[in-house]
N, C-alpha and C positions, 0 to 999 in steps of 0.2 A: 467665573469666580472659582478659585481653587479651594477644595475642601481638604481637611487634614485626613491623611491615610493612616494615622497612628493606630486608631482602634482596630481597623480592619487588618492591618499588617501584624499588629501584636497578637491578635487572635489566631491568625494563620501560622505565625511562628510557634505559638504554644501547641497548636494541633500537630505541626510537623515534628516537634521535638518530644512529644509525649510518647513514652514507651514503658513497657513493664520494667519495674525495678528502679526507675528513676523518677524522683519527684520533680515536677515542673511548676515553678511559681507557687506562691501563696502557702507554703508549708515549711516546717522547720526540720523535716527529715533529710537524711543523707543516704545515698548521693543525691544531689539536687542541681537543677539548672534554673537560673533566674535570668529573665530578659528585662533589661532596664536601660536607663540613661539615653532615652531617645532624643534625637535632635533632627527636626525636619527642616531641611535647608530650602532656600529660595529656588525658584525654577532655574533649570540649567539649559533650557532650550528656548528658541525664539518664540515659540507658540505658548510657552508658559505651562505646558502640561506635564513635563517630566521634572521630578525632584529626587534628591537623594535623601533617604531616611537612614540615619546612622544610629546604631544601637549597640549595646554590649550583651553578649550571651555569656553568662558566667557559669562555669562548671565548678561545683564544690564537692569535696569528699573529705571524710575524716580518716580514710584508710591510708592514703599516701599521696605524694605529689604526682607519682606515676599514674595513680588511679584518676586523679583530677585531669591530667593531661590526656588520658585515654578517653575520658568522658567528652573532652573537647573535640578530640579526633572523631568520635562517634557523632557528635553534633554536626561537625562540618560535613561528614558523609551524608547525613540526613538532609542538610541544607543544600547539598549539591544539586538536588532535584527540586529545589524550592521554586515553584511556579504558581503564584496566585493570580487568578483572574476572576473578577467579579463584575458587578454592574457599574461600579464607579471607578475602580482602580485595576491596574494590571502591573505585575512585577515584570520588569524587562531585564533585570540583572541583579546578581548578588555577589559581592566581592568581600572576602575576609581581608581585613587590613591589619590592624595592630593587635599584638598578643602581649599580655602581661600576666605574670604570676605573682601571687601573694600567699604568705603563710601567716596565720594568726592563731593566737592562743586566747581562748575565752576564759572567763572567770573560773570555771571548774577545771582548768588546765587541759581542756580538750583541744587538740590541734585541728584546725580547719585549713585544708589546702584548697586554693582557689586559682583557676585559670580564667582570665577575662579576655574574651575574643571580641574585638570590635568588628562590626560588619557594616558595609554600605549596601543599602538596598535601593535600587533604581526603580522608582514607581511612576507610572504614567496615569494621569487622570483620563478616563474615557469620556 
């Protein structure tokens, strides 16, 4: 029986992306990285042990669109070595897929620049 890898992979992503000067999840400060919109897909192999977990790593800055884009580039560099292996799950691959940018103005007229990077994480149940 397959168990969800969501909790394990989410925690590993937060650990990987945490660094000085960048807020990761659960805070309102900027610059900030949020990890969200997880979709755990059905098995992709005959044995039923490999699944693709898709999520969005969102980079946010109030400085500029360039700063948000640089934050995304930094995230991708950190994720380039993403290799989680635990008792129940092992990451066998990570592929950045879709990139989207958004600019929003909140009520006090503060501009928030966002870069949303979708990634596919290939997870094998051990």
